[in-house]
C-alpha positions in Angstrom: -6.4 -20.5 -4.0 -8.7 -18.9 -1.5 -7.6 -15.7 0.3 -9.1 -13.7 3.1 -8.7 -9.9 3.3 -9.6 -7.7 6.2 -10.8 -4.1 6.3 -13.1 -4.2 3.3 -13.1 -0.5 2.6 -9.4 -0.1 2.4 -8.0 0.8 -1.1 -5.8 -2.3 -1.1 -8.7 -4.6 -0.2 -10.7 -3.1 -3.1 -7.7 -3.6 -5.5 -7.3 -7.2 -4.4 -11.0 -7.8 -5.0 -10.7 -6.4 -8.5 -7.7 -8.5 -9.2 -9.2 -11.7 -7.8 -12.4 -11.2 -9.9 -10.2 -11.1 -13.0 -8.7 -14.4 -12.3 -10.1 -18.0 -12.4 -7.5 -19.3 -9.9 -8.2 -17.1 -7.0 -11.2 -16.4 -4.8 -11.4 -13.8 -2.1 -13.2 -13.7 1.2 -13.7 -10.1 2.5 -14.2 -9.2 6.1 -15.4 -5.8 7.1 -13.4 -5.5 10.3 -9.7 -5.5 11.0 -9.6 -8.6 13.2 -11.3 -12.0 13.5 -11.5 -15.0 15.8 -9.7 -18.3 15.3 -13.1 -19.9 15.0 -14.1 -17.7 12.1 -10.7 -18.3 10.5 -11.1 -22.1 10.9 -14.6 -22.1 9.5 -13.5 -20.2 6.3 -10.1 -22.0 6.0 -8.4 -19.6 3.6 -5.0 -20.3 2.2 -3.7 -17.0 3.6 -5.0 -14.0 5.6 -4.1 -10.5 4.4 -4.0 -7.4 6.5 -3.9 -4.0 4.7 -1.5 -1.3 6.1 -2.0 1.9 8.0 -1.1 4.3 5.2 0.4 7.1 7.3 1.2 5.8 10.8 3.4 8.9 11.4 0.3 11.0 11.2 -2.1 8.6 12.8 -3.3 9.0 16.4 -1.2 6.8 18.8 -4.3 5.0 20.0 -5.3 4.1 16.5 -1.7 2.7 15.8 -1.9 0.7 19.0 -5.3 -0.7 18.0 -4.0 -1.7 14.6 -1.0 -3.4 16.1 -3.2 -5.3 18.6 -5.6 -6.4 15.8 -2.7 -7.7 13.7 -1.3 -9.6 16.8 -4.8 -11.1 17.3 -4.8 -12.2 13.7 -1.3 -13.7 14.2 -2.6 -15.8 17.2 -5.5 -17.0 15.1 -3.3 -17.9 12.2 -0.9 -19.9 14.4 -3.8 -21.7 16.0 -5.4 -22.6 12.7 -2.3 -23.0 10.6 -2.9 -20.2 8.1 -0.1 -18.0 6.7 -0.3 -14.3 7.6 0.4 -11.5 5.2 0.9 -8.1 6.8 1.3 -5.0 4.7 3.1 -2.0 6.3 4.0 1.5 5.3 7.4 2.7 4.4 7.0 5.3 7.0 8.3 2.8 9.5 11.7 3.8 8.1 11.2 7.1 9.9 14.6 8.7 9.2 15.1 7.1 5.8 18.6 6.3 4.4 20.8 7.8 1.7 20.9 4.5 -0.2 17.9 2.4 -1.3 16.8 0.3 1.8 17.1 -3.4 1.5 14.7 -5.9 3.0 17.0 -7.2 5.7 17.1 -3.7 7.2 14.5 -3.8 10.0 13.1 -0.3 10.7 14.3 1.4 13.9 12.1 4.4 14.4 12.3 6.9 17.3 8.5 7.5 17.4 6.8 5.4 20.1 3.8 4.6 17.9 6.0 3.3 15.1 8.0 1.3 17.6 4.8 -0.5 18.6 4.4 -1.6 15.0 8.0 -2.9 14.9 7.2 -5.0 18.0 4.3 -6.6 16.0 6.6 -7.3 13.2 9.1 -8.9 15.6 6.4 -11.2 16.9 5.3 -12.3 13.5 8.9 -13.1 12.5 9.5 -15.1 15.7 6.2 -16.9 16.0 5.0 -17.6 12.4 7.4 -19.1 9.9 4.9 -18.8 7.1 4.5 -15.1 6.9 4.9 -12.2 4.5 5.7 -8.7 5.8 5.3 -6.5 2.7 6.6 -2.9 3.0 4.8 -0.6 0.6 5.3 3.0 -0.5 2.5 5.6 -0.3 -0.5 3.9 -1.9 -2.5 5.6 -4.6 -5.8 4.5 -6.1 -9.1 5.9 -7.4 -11.3 4.5 -4.7 -11.2 3.2 -1.1 -9.9 4.5 2.2 -6.4 6.0 2.2 -6.4 6.0 -1.6 -4.5 9.3 -1.9 -5.1 9.9 -5.6 -8.9 10.0 -5.2 -8.5 12.5 -2.3 -6.0 14.5 -4.3 -8.3 14.7 -7.4 -11.2 15.8 -5.1 -9.1 18.6 -3.5 -8.0 19.9 -6.9 -11.4 19.9 -8.4 -12.8 21.8 -5.4 -10.1 24.4 -5.9 -8.6 23.7 -2.6 -4.9 24.4 -1.9 -2.8 21.2 -1.8 0.3 21.3 0.4 3.0 18.7 -0.3 6.6 18.2 0.9 9.3 18.7 -1.7 12.1 17.3 0.5 10.7 13.9 1.3 11.5 11.3 -1.4 9.7 8.0 -1.8 8.3 5.6 -4.3 4.5 6.0 -4.8 2.8 2.6 -5.0 -0.1 1.7 -7.2 -2.6 -0.5 -5.3 -3.5 -2.3 -8.5 0.2 -3.2 -9.1 0.6 -4.2 -5.4 -2.6 -6.4 -5.5 -1.4 -8.2 -8.7 2.0 -8.8 -7.1 0.7 -10.1 -3.8 -1.6 -12.6 -5.5 1.2 -13.7 -7.8 3.5 -14.2 -4.8 0.9 -16.2 -2.9 0.1 -18.3 -5.9 3.8 -19.4 -6.1 4.0 -20.0 -2.3 0.9 -22.1 -2.5 2.5 -24.2 -5.2 5.5 -24.9 -3.0 7.9 -22.1 -3.6 10.2 -21.3 -0.7 10.0 -17.5 -0.1 8.3 -16.5 3.1 9.7 -13.5 4.8 9.9 -9.7 4.3 9.7 -8.0 1.0 9.7 -4.4 -0.4 7.0 -3.7 -3.0 7.0 0.0 -3.7 7.2 0.6 -7.4 10.0 2.5 -9.2 11.2 6.1 -9.8 11.7 7.9 -6.4 10.0 11.3 -6.3 9.0 13.9 -3.8 5.4 14.3 -2.7 5.3 17.8 -4.3 6.6 16.5 -7.7 4.1 13.6 -7.7 1.2 16.0 -6.9 2.3 18.5 -9.5 2.4 15.8 -12.1 -1.1 14.6 -11.2 -2.4 18.2 -11.3 -0.8 18.8 -14.8 -2.2 15.5 -16.2 -5.6 16.1 -14.7 -5.8 19.6 -16.2 -4.8 18.3 -19.6 -7.5 15.6 -19.6 -10.2 18.0 -18.4 -9.2 20.4 -21.2 -9.5 17.6 -23.6 -13.0 16.8 -22.3 -13.9 20.5 -23.0 -14.2 21.3 -19.3 -13.0 24.6 -17.8 -12.0 23.9 -14.2 -9.7 26.0 -12.1 -7.8 23.4 -10.2 -6.5 24.0 -6.7 -3.0 25.5 -6.3 0.0 23.6 -5.0 2.2 24.8 -2.1 5.6 23.2 -1.5 6.6 22.4 2.1 10.1 21.9 3.4 10.6 19.9 6.6 14.2 18.8 6.2 16.3 21.9 5.5 19.7 20.2 5.6 19.0 17.5 2.9 16.0 15.6 1.6 14.7 12.6 3.6 14.9 9.6 1.3 12.6 6.7 2.0 13.4 4.6 -1.1 12.8 0.9 -0.8 15.1 -1.5 -2.8 12.6 -4.0 -4.3 15.3 -6.4 -5.7 14.4 -9.4 -3.6 10.8 -9.7 -4.8 12.2 -9.8 -8.4 14.8 -12.4 -7.5 12.4 -14.7 -5.6 9.1 -14.3 -7.4 10.0 -12.6 -10.7 7.8 -9.6 -9.8 8.8 -6.4 -11.8 7.8 -3.1 -10.3 5.5 -0.9 -12.3 6.5 2.8 -12.9 4.1 5.1 -11.0 3.8 7.5 -14.0 2.4 4.7 -16.2 -0.1 3.7 -13.4 -1.1 7.3 -12.9 -1.8 7.7 -16.6 -3.9 4.6 -16.6 -5.9 5.6 -13.6 -6.6 9.1 -14.9 -7.8 7.6 -18.1 -10.1 5.4 -16.1 -11.3 8.4 -14.1 -12.1 10.3 -17.3 -14.0 7.3 -18.7 -16.0 7.1 -15.5 -16.6 10.9 -15.6 -17.9 10.8 -19.2 -19.7 7.5 -18.9 -17.5 6.0 -21.6 -17.1 2.2 -21.5 -13.6 1.2 -20.5 
């Protein structure tokens, strides 16, 4: 199977590259930009085109959100013309107001924010115009490298002694880019082999947690590992933020359908954090993995 991924520096693109390199049944074509022509798509003839998400569209400038939506729609037109399936990954932030219960796949986001509405329009176009599509909704992505990787930025802030501010009243499921990449390739392999499963899926990991609790856990585990390495580092302090004083905003995605259709089990974020911090320590000390 040959896949094409856009936006080469994105943390999900890097994770997909690592996963494809570990497999003998998958090759990956990486494009630097976030859009491409139908001619280019036709020349390379991948089995699917993947577009990484805007990690935090709520905090992104409206012009950048619009540009992303337009780029995805341009990819959609090219995919339709050439006959290539489109995989678009989107942030759970499209569920702007969250829900008290875990959010199922059939619940299409209905945000109030105009920029987020623009992304919903793109999703509507994909659903109506391209039968062979995957819209994959992800929780906040974390990784050790790449743009929008969160964990790498967090570690950098803590090591510099900078204050880290995190909300303790917004609950979500942090998503490992490595786990997401493995799941995406597995899903596409099954679809390539004739499985019937195009549509929208939630792929967000397990164990809902607040941003503050997640950050606190990372800080504690990082400090423990640095101490074990014999390093004395004063990590940056954490400050809890509260945006929703009535009750926490829960943006928890129900990932049941991806298990039922593809047999994909979600990975607990705590295990993935442990693994990534171990890798970070090995890189820091020059120890082979």
